[in-house]
MIBAMI-110693 format. One record per residue (C-alpha): x, y, z; residue in one letter. Coordinates in nm, 4 decimals. Example, Ala and Ser with C-alpha at 12.3 -4.5 7.8 and 13.67 -1.06 7.14 Angstrom:
BEGIN
{node {1.2300; -0.4500; 0.7800}; "A"}
{node {1.3670; -0.1060; 0.7140}; "S"}
//
This chain:
BEGIN
{node {-0.3161; 1.3965; -1.8215}; "M"}
{node {-0.5862; 1.6158; -1.6507}; "N"}
{node {-0.5384; 1.6441; -1.2741}; "H"}
{node {-0.7080; 1.8344; -1.0069}; "T"}
{node {-0.5746; 1.9683; -0.6793}; "V"}
{node {-0.8538; 2.0040; -0.4257}; "Q"}
{node {-0.7687; 2.2865; -0.1779}; "T"}
{node {-1.1267; 2.3692; -0.0793}; "N"}
{node {-1.2285; 2.2041; 0.2390}; "H"}
{node {-1.5952; 2.2257; 0.1333}; "D"}
{node {-1.5433; 1.9814; -0.1481}; "V"}
{node {-1.7148; 1.6524; -0.0595}; "R"}
{node {-1.6213; 1.3169; -0.1871}; "F"}
{node {-1.8953; 1.0619; -0.1803}; "N"}
{node {-1.7647; 0.7088; -0.1652}; "F"}
{node {-1.9043; 0.4173; 0.0417}; "E"}
{node {-1.5658; 0.2462; 0.0959}; "T"}
{node {-1.2313; 0.4149; 0.1787}; "Y"}
{node {-0.9052; 0.2188; 0.1474}; "I"}
{node {-0.6014; 0.3896; 0.2925}; "F"}
{node {-0.2296; 0.3449; 0.2589}; "D"}
{node {-0.0673; 0.3711; 0.6052}; "L"}
{node {0.2863; 0.5245; 0.6073}; "D"}
{node {0.2824; 0.8766; 0.4699}; "G"}
{node {-0.0962; 0.8748; 0.4410}; "T"}
{node {-0.2503; 0.8198; 0.7853}; "L"}
{node {0.0695; 0.7958; 0.9926}; "L"}
{node {0.3898; 0.9961; 0.9995}; "S"}
{node {0.6315; 0.7103; 1.0398}; "T"}
{node {0.9434; 0.8297; 0.8696}; "L"}
{node {1.1521; 0.9142; 1.1870}; "E"}
{node {1.0926; 0.5658; 1.3403}; "D"}
{node {1.1616; 0.3900; 1.0114}; "L"}
{node {1.4907; 0.5803; 0.9718}; "A"}
{node {1.5898; 0.5167; 1.3334}; "A"}
{node {1.5492; 0.1401; 1.2921}; "S"}
{node {1.7062; 0.1364; 0.9601}; "C"}
{node {2.0171; 0.3132; 1.0909}; "N"}
{node {2.0245; 0.1065; 1.4088}; "Y"}
{node {2.0412; -0.2083; 1.1826}; "A"}
{node {2.3002; -0.0624; 0.9585}; "L"}
{node {2.5123; 0.0608; 1.2446}; "R"}
{node {2.4859; -0.2685; 1.4220}; "T"}
{node {2.6210; -0.4527; 1.1200}; "H"}
{node {2.9044; -0.2043; 1.0414}; "G"}
{node {2.7392; -0.0275; 0.7511}; "M"}
{node {2.7077; 0.3386; 0.6725}; "P"}
{node {2.3877; 0.5117; 0.7967}; "E"}
{node {2.1351; 0.6841; 0.5820}; "R"}
{node {1.9897; 1.0343; 0.5989}; "T"}
{node {1.6217; 1.0962; 0.6616}; "L"}
{node {1.5690; 1.2116; 0.3093}; "E"}
{node {1.7347; 0.9000; 0.1695}; "E"}
{node {1.4999; 0.6808; 0.3778}; "V"}
{node {1.2034; 0.8904; 0.2543}; "R"}
{node {1.2909; 0.7891; -0.0943}; "L"}
{node {1.3461; 0.4244; 0.0017}; "F"}
{node {0.9984; 0.3623; 0.1532}; "V"}
{node {0.6781; 0.2585; -0.0312}; "G"}
{node {0.7467; -0.0996; -0.1406}; "N"}
{node {0.7682; -0.2657; 0.2004}; "G"}
{node {1.0431; -0.2798; 0.4584}; "V"}
{node {1.2434; -0.5539; 0.2881}; "K"}
{node {1.2777; -0.3299; -0.0184}; "K"}
{node {1.3594; -0.0351; 0.2186}; "L"}
{node {1.6483; -0.2379; 0.3574}; "M"}
{node {1.7495; -0.3633; 0.0227}; "E"}
{node {1.7833; -0.0038; -0.0922}; "R"}
{node {1.9603; 0.1057; 0.2282}; "A"}
{node {2.2176; -0.1784; 0.2496}; "I"}
{node {2.5206; -0.1495; 0.0278}; "P"}
{node {2.4922; -0.4032; -0.2580}; "E"}
{node {2.1301; -0.4817; -0.1431}; "G"}
{node {2.0405; -0.8405; -0.1548}; "L"}
{node {2.3867; -0.9436; -0.2692}; "Q"}
{node {2.5348; -0.8290; 0.0595}; "N"}
{node {2.6156; -1.1404; 0.2665}; "P"}
{node {2.4887; -0.9547; 0.5828}; "K"}
{node {2.1536; -0.8617; 0.4237}; "F"}
{node {1.9319; -1.1130; 0.6017}; "E"}
{node {2.0845; -1.0524; 0.9460}; "D"}
{node {2.0636; -0.6737; 0.8961}; "T"}
{node {1.7010; -0.7031; 0.7729}; "Y"}
{node {1.6046; -0.9115; 1.0817}; "Q"}
{node {1.7718; -0.6638; 1.3137}; "T"}
{node {1.5677; -0.3867; 1.1575}; "F"}
{node {1.2400; -0.5781; 1.1997}; "R"}
{node {1.3152; -0.6594; 1.5656}; "K"}
{node {1.4144; -0.2989; 1.6441}; "H"}
{node {1.1237; -0.1559; 1.4614}; "Y"}
{node {0.8563; -0.3640; 1.6301}; "M"}
{node {1.0086; -0.2449; 1.9641}; "A"}
{node {1.0322; 0.1259; 1.8631}; "H"}
{node {0.7566; 0.1925; 1.6083}; "N"}
{node {0.5701; 0.4110; 1.8528}; "L"}
{node {0.8661; 0.6309; 1.9511}; "D"}
{node {0.7912; 0.9209; 1.7076}; "S"}
{node {0.5083; 0.7836; 1.4957}; "T"}
{node {0.1771; 0.9680; 1.5129}; "K"}
{node {-0.1295; 1.0358; 1.2921}; "P"}
{node {-0.1065; 1.3371; 1.0641}; "Y"}
{node {-0.3047; 1.6423; 1.1770}; "E"}
{node {-0.6722; 1.5951; 1.0840}; "G"}
{node {-0.6515; 1.2179; 1.0273}; "V"}
{node {-0.8339; 1.1121; 1.3512}; "M"}
{node {-1.1161; 1.3653; 1.2878}; "E"}
{node {-1.1437; 1.2635; 0.9284}; "M"}
{node {-1.1686; 0.8847; 1.0187}; "L"}
{node {-1.4210; 0.9576; 1.2935}; "E"}
{node {-1.6322; 1.1561; 1.0496}; "S"}
{node {-1.6287; 0.8846; 0.7917}; "L"}
{node {-1.7153; 0.6240; 1.0536}; "K"}
{node {-2.0097; 0.8369; 1.1840}; "A"}
{node {-2.1462; 0.8384; 0.8297}; "K"}
{node {-2.1369; 0.4539; 0.8136}; "G"}
{node {-1.8529; 0.4384; 0.5609}; "K"}
{node {-1.6397; 0.1238; 0.5385}; "K"}
{node {-1.2680; 0.1870; 0.6122}; "I"}
{node {-0.9637; -0.0303; 0.5506}; "A"}
{node {-0.5936; 0.0055; 0.5590}; "V"}
{node {-0.3802; -0.1788; 0.2987}; "V"}
{node {-0.0044; -0.1342; 0.3478}; "S"}
{node {0.3258; -0.2807; 0.2258}; "N"}
{node {0.4502; -0.2670; 0.5778}; "K"}
{node {0.4839; -0.6129; 0.7258}; "F"}
{node {0.1687; -0.7598; 0.8632}; "Y"}
{node {0.2515; -0.7480; 1.2442}; "D"}
{node {0.3513; -0.3880; 1.2436}; "A"}
{node {0.0423; -0.2886; 1.0291}; "T"}
{node {-0.1921; -0.4650; 1.2780}; "Q"}
{node {-0.0168; -0.3197; 1.5769}; "A"}
{node {-0.0139; 0.0363; 1.4563}; "L"}
{node {-0.3743; 0.0315; 1.3362}; "C"}
{node {-0.4976; -0.1199; 1.6649}; "K"}
{node {-0.2930; 0.1327; 1.8720}; "H"}
{node {-0.3923; 0.4516; 1.6871}; "F"}
{node {-0.7237; 0.3768; 1.5201}; "F"}
{node {-0.9025; 0.0963; 1.7123}; "G"}
{node {-1.2487; 0.0369; 1.5841}; "D"}
{node {-1.2311; 0.3301; 1.3337}; "L"}
{node {-1.0547; 0.0933; 1.0910}; "V"}
{node {-1.2591; -0.2131; 0.9923}; "D"}
{node {-0.9855; -0.4176; 0.8167}; "V"}
{node {-0.6052; -0.3752; 0.8204}; "A"}
{node {-0.3843; -0.5798; 0.5814}; "I"}
{node {-0.0099; -0.5656; 0.5730}; "G"}
{node {0.2592; -0.7557; 0.3832}; "E"}
{node {0.2470; -1.1365; 0.4069}; "R"}
{node {0.4232; -1.4091; 0.2356}; "E"}
{node {0.1027; -1.5685; 0.0977}; "D"}
{node {-0.0320; -1.2627; -0.0958}; "I"}
{node {0.1271; -1.0263; -0.3503}; "R"}
{node {0.1893; -0.6824; -0.2122}; "K"}
{node {0.1016; -0.3504; -0.3829}; "K"}
{node {0.0952; -0.2486; -0.6607}; "P"}
{node {-0.0603; -0.5868; -0.7250}; "A"}
{node {-0.4293; -0.5641; -0.6613}; "P"}
{node {-0.4416; -0.8682; -0.4278}; "D"}
{node {-0.4295; -0.6978; -0.0857}; "T"}
{node {-0.6881; -0.4357; -0.1848}; "V"}
{node {-0.9136; -0.7130; -0.3217}; "M"}
{node {-0.8718; -0.9070; 0.0027}; "A"}
{node {-0.9765; -0.5937; 0.2003}; "A"}
{node {-1.2867; -0.5443; -0.0142}; "L"}
{node {-1.3808; -0.9085; 0.0381}; "K"}
{node {-1.3426; -0.8717; 0.4173}; "Q"}
{node {-1.5454; -0.5539; 0.4113}; "L"}
{node {-1.8085; -0.7275; 0.1906}; "Q"}
{node {-1.7719; -0.4259; -0.0441}; "A"}
{node {-1.7288; -0.3965; -0.4183}; "S"}
{node {-1.4962; -0.1799; -0.6220}; "R"}
{node {-1.7916; 0.0305; -0.7280}; "E"}
{node {-1.8149; 0.3069; -0.4701}; "G"}
{node {-1.4709; 0.2452; -0.3316}; "A"}
{node {-1.1635; 0.4743; -0.3519}; "V"}
{node {-0.7942; 0.4144; -0.2677}; "Y"}
{node {-0.6024; 0.6956; -0.0979}; "I"}
{node {-0.2256; 0.7042; -0.0781}; "G"}
{node {0.0875; 0.9265; -0.1006}; "D"}
{node {0.3020; 0.7442; -0.3534}; "S"}
{node {0.3482; 0.6141; -0.7128}; "D"}
{node {0.2878; 0.2613; -0.5700}; "V"}
{node {-0.0541; 0.3727; -0.4553}; "D"}
{node {-0.1447; 0.5214; -0.7949}; "I"}
{node {-0.0433; 0.1981; -0.9662}; "M"}
{node {-0.2304; -0.0097; -0.7007}; "T"}
{node {-0.5583; 0.1800; -0.7629}; "A"}
{node {-0.5127; 0.1521; -1.1407}; "R"}
{node {-0.4513; -0.2225; -1.1172}; "N"}
{node {-0.7722; -0.2480; -0.9018}; "C"}
{node {-0.9638; -0.0313; -1.1537}; "E"}
{node {-1.0482; 0.2092; -0.8706}; "M"}
{node {-1.0130; 0.5893; -0.8448}; "P"}
{node {-0.7074; 0.7134; -0.6504}; "C"}
{node {-0.6815; 1.0216; -0.4311}; "I"}
{node {-0.3206; 1.1189; -0.3785}; "S"}
{node {-0.2210; 1.3104; -0.0655}; "V"}
{node {0.0337; 1.5934; -0.0620}; "L"}
{node {0.1341; 1.5655; 0.3080}; "W"}
{node {0.3195; 1.2324; 0.2736}; "G"}
{node {0.6490; 1.1018; 0.1557}; "F"}
{node {0.6201; 1.2207; -0.2176}; "R"}
{node {0.5720; 1.5748; -0.3480}; "D"}
{node {0.3369; 1.7205; -0.5988}; "Y"}
{node {0.5701; 1.6982; -0.8998}; "N"}
{node {0.6598; 1.3408; -0.8406}; "F"}
{node {0.2925; 1.2375; -0.8029}; "L"}
{node {0.1936; 1.4253; -1.1171}; "I"}
{node {0.4769; 1.2618; -1.3061}; "E"}
{node {0.3495; 0.9255; -1.1967}; "H"}
{node {-0.0045; 0.9811; -1.3011}; "G"}
{node {-0.1913; 1.1345; -1.0069}; "A"}
{node {-0.5246; 1.2810; -1.1185}; "S"}
{node {-0.6849; 1.3960; -0.7854}; "I"}
{node {-0.4642; 1.5413; -0.5188}; "L"}
{node {-0.5574; 1.6788; -0.1724}; "I"}
{node {-0.3758; 1.8963; 0.0764}; "T"}
{node {-0.5548; 1.8082; 0.4001}; "N"}
{node {-0.7079; 1.4903; 0.5433}; "P"}
{node {-1.0185; 1.6853; 0.6426}; "L"}
{node {-1.1073; 1.7152; 0.2757}; "Q"}
{node {-1.2097; 1.3464; 0.2831}; "L"}
{node {-1.4756; 1.3946; 0.5509}; "R"}
//
């Protein structure tokens, strides 16, 4: 497959609607996710995980993160209690170390000033997605959608389609931006172009192996 790595900051993408993944794309969240994961594991007498293990576990929502982190996953009789401990701890501590990646705020401000429509679509649970977007981005993000029971999560197209509907935007002129294979599959399922970012939770080789075609090295390349 042909792929392009854009390293020139003068390259300009010209879309009307920008839909972003959250963790590993706009926000550096790994340390807080790992801290809450290990707090839950420790509380319930399970072995803790390294930061690099947690990095590989994220991308499919926090329930899947904990399924991967907990020995025997869903079959573990302590799974639900451990998962709920994680959720409670994470909601109380998701601002401890989390911050936007360098260049993200300037990029969002530039897109907003140009009248672009901006959404966040994440597999992070809904309350955390809303809280983080409100805290860090305020009015820069028009729509924020997280994981809910009543809608299929990524890579199904449902949450992206819901965001487009709320934005009153169409797939034509829209782009999806993310850091993982889940994001590549999501864009494909939505029949939208995907821009893969190289500052997130997955590296160049992984993204290429999973079908990335456009890759960027800095958020300011999206301005």
